[in-house]
N, C-alpha and C positions, 0 to 999 in steps of 0.2 A: 589505545584501541578499545580496552574494556569499557572505559568511560563513554566512548562514542556509541558502543553497542547498547549500553544501558540507557543512554540518552535517546536513542532512536528505536527502542524496543517495539513500539507499536507499529512503526513503519515496516521494520524487518519481519515482524509477525504477519502483517498483512501481505507482504511480498511472498513469503513462504506459503501461506494458506491460499493466496490467489493463484500461485503457480501450480500448486497441487490441484486446485479446483479446475483450472484451465486444462491441465493434462487429462484429468478424469472426464471432463466434458468432451474433449476430443475423442477419448477412448470409448465412451459409452454412447455418445450421440454423433459427434463429428459431422462430416459432410461426405456423403457417398459419391456425389458427382465430381467432387474436386474443384468446383467453381466458387466455393465459399472462400472469401479472402482470409478470414481469421481461423476458421475451424477445419480447413482442408489439410493443414499440416500440424503435427503436434508441437513444433517449435513456435509457430505463430500463436496458437491457442495458449500455450504455457506462458509466453512473454506477455500476452495481452492480459491474462489472468493475474500475473504478478504485478503489472502496472495498476490494474484496477483495484487489487487488494491493498497495495501500498497506498494508493490515494484514499481509499475508503477508511482504512484504519489510521491514517495520518490525521484525520479530522478529530480523533480522540486524544491527540497529543496536547498536553497542557503547556502553554507558554508562560514563562516566568515574567512577571512585571517588574520593571526597574524604575526607580525614581525616589526622590526625597519626599519627606513629609510635606514640604512646602508645595511640591508639584501636585499633591493629591488634594489640596485645598485646606490643609491644616496649618495655615499661617498663623503664627502667634505674635 
């Protein structure tokens, strides 16, 4: 479990920050008429923020490259 958390720390950080941002957006701005799909309820705004935050910070995750030296063009 700890290894999974460390492996996905950027995504989890983005989800947490996005959820907080979505909630505070609903709290401060929100939608007074109730007709806005995302910001009319705090649950919608928080989940949307979490998804967007996770997607944004997942772009910073580094992928490990696998392969032999021969696959990289170092054929001897």
